[in-house]
C-alpha positions in Angstrom: 0.1 -0.1 -0.1 1.4 3.4 -0.7 1.8 5.6 2.2 2.2 9.4 2.7 3.7 10.3 6.1 2.8 6.8 7.3 -1.0 6.9 6.4 -2.5 4.7 3.8 -3.5 6.5 0.8 -6.5 5.5 -1.6 -5.9 4.6 -5.2 -7.3 8.3 -6.1 -4.8 9.8 -3.5 -2.1 7.9 -4.8 -2.6 9.0 -8.3 -3.2 12.6 -7.5 0.3 12.5 -5.1 2.5 10.8 -7.7 1.1 13.3 -10.4 3.1 16.0 -8.7 6.3 14.1 -9.3 5.7 13.9 -13.0 8.6 14.9 -14.9 7.0 16.8 -17.9 9.1 19.9 -18.8 8.2 19.7 -22.4 4.4 19.6 -22.4 3.7 20.4 -18.6 1.0 17.8 -18.8 1.4 16.0 -15.7 -0.3 12.6 -15.4 -0.5 10.3 -12.6 -1.9 6.4 -12.3 -2.4 4.2 -9.5 -3.1 0.8 -9.5 -4.3 -1.8 -7.5 -2.9 -5.5 -7.6 -4.6 -8.6 -7.1 -3.0 -8.7 -3.3 -4.4 -5.2 -2.7 -1.3 -3.2 -2.8 -1.1 0.0 -4.5 1.7 0.9 -7.0 1.7 4.3 -8.5 3.4 5.7 -11.5 3.8 9.0 -13.5 4.7 10.4 -16.9 8.3 10.9 -17.3 9.1 12.6 -20.6 12.2 12.6 -22.8 13.3 15.2 -25.4 13.6 12.4 -27.8 9.9 11.8 -28.3 8.3 9.2 -28.0 10.9 7.6 -25.7 9.2 9.0 -22.7 7.2 6.7 -20.2 3.4 7.1 -19.4 2.1 7.1 -15.8 0.1 4.0 -16.4 3.2 1.9 -17.7 5.4 3.4 -14.8 2.8 2.0 -12.1 2.8 -1.2 -14.0 6.4 -1.5 -13.9 6.5 -0.8 -10.2 3.9 -3.7 -9.6 6.0 -6.1 -11.9 9.2 -5.2 -10.1 7.7 -5.8 -6.7 6.8 -9.6 -8.1 3.1 -9.0 -8.8 1.4 -9.5 -12.3 -2.4 -9.1 -11.8 -4.0 -5.6 -11.5 -7.6 -5.3 -10.3 -8.2 -1.5 -10.4 -6.9 1.5 -12.1 -7.1 5.2 -11.4 -5.5 7.9 -13.9 -5.5 11.6 -13.2 -4.5 14.6 -15.5 -4.8 18.4 -15.4 -7.1 18.5 -18.2 -10.8 19.9 -18.8 -12.1 16.3 -19.4 -10.9 12.8 -18.1 -8.0 11.5 -20.2 -8.3 7.8 -21.4 -5.0 5.7 -21.3 -3.1 5.9 -24.8 -3.4 3.0 -27.0 0.0 1.5 -25.9 -1.1 1.8 -22.3 -4.3 0.1 -22.9 -2.8 -2.7 -24.4 -0.4 -2.8 -21.3 -3.3 -2.7 -18.8 -5.0 -5.4 -20.8 -1.9 -7.7 -20.5 -2.2 -7.5 -16.5 -5.9 -7.0 -16.1 -9.0 -8.8 -17.2 -11.5 -7.1 -19.3 -13.8 -6.3 -16.4 -11.4 -4.4 -14.6 -12.5 -0.9 -13.8 -10.1 2.1 -15.1 -11.1 5.5 -13.5 -10.1 8.5 -15.5 -10.2 11.8 -13.7 -9.3 15.6 -14.0 -7.5 17.3 -11.1 -11.0 19.0 -10.7 -12.7 16.3 -9.7 -14.4 14.9 -12.8 -14.5 11.3 -13.1 -15.1 8.7 -16.1 -15.2 4.8 -15.4 -14.9 2.4 -18.5 -13.6 -1.1 -18.0 -10.4 -2.4 -19.5 -12.7 -4.2 -22.2 -14.5 -1.0 -22.9 -11.2 0.7 -23.4 -9.7 -2.0 -25.7 -12.3 -4.3 -27.3 -10.9 -7.2 -29.4 -7.6 -7.0 -27.4 -4.5 -8.9 -28.9 -3.6 -11.2 -26.3 -1.3 -14.3 -25.8 -3.9 -16.7 -26.8 -3.6 -15.1 -30.4 0.0 -16.4 -30.6 -0.8 -20.1 -30.5 0.7 -21.6 -33.7 -0.7 -24.3 -35.7 
């Protein structure tokens, strides 16, 4: 569980807090993501830009990398927040990453820093996802 000064934080609080650490000197568009793993632990990530676009890292990818680095491979809930007028959905690459580690019915909440939220599932975000079952040869 992500903690701030010893107090356990919610998925939303974790995403908002990690967003502040985003490295976005080129776009100034900070994004924070938090995922809950199957064990209940929350992992967070923020976007990290690089001058050599598109070599940066998305917030969702950072959160997934933290989860995998901790030895976990299944996520059960996602929260993504950005300073935008409307909730921002994960990019195509992150949708694929989320589908690799979460079931189609996993809830993804997209939010603005102003408190507007939109909820979808991974399956809604990426219908017809390419998966390991597609790689089974003849």
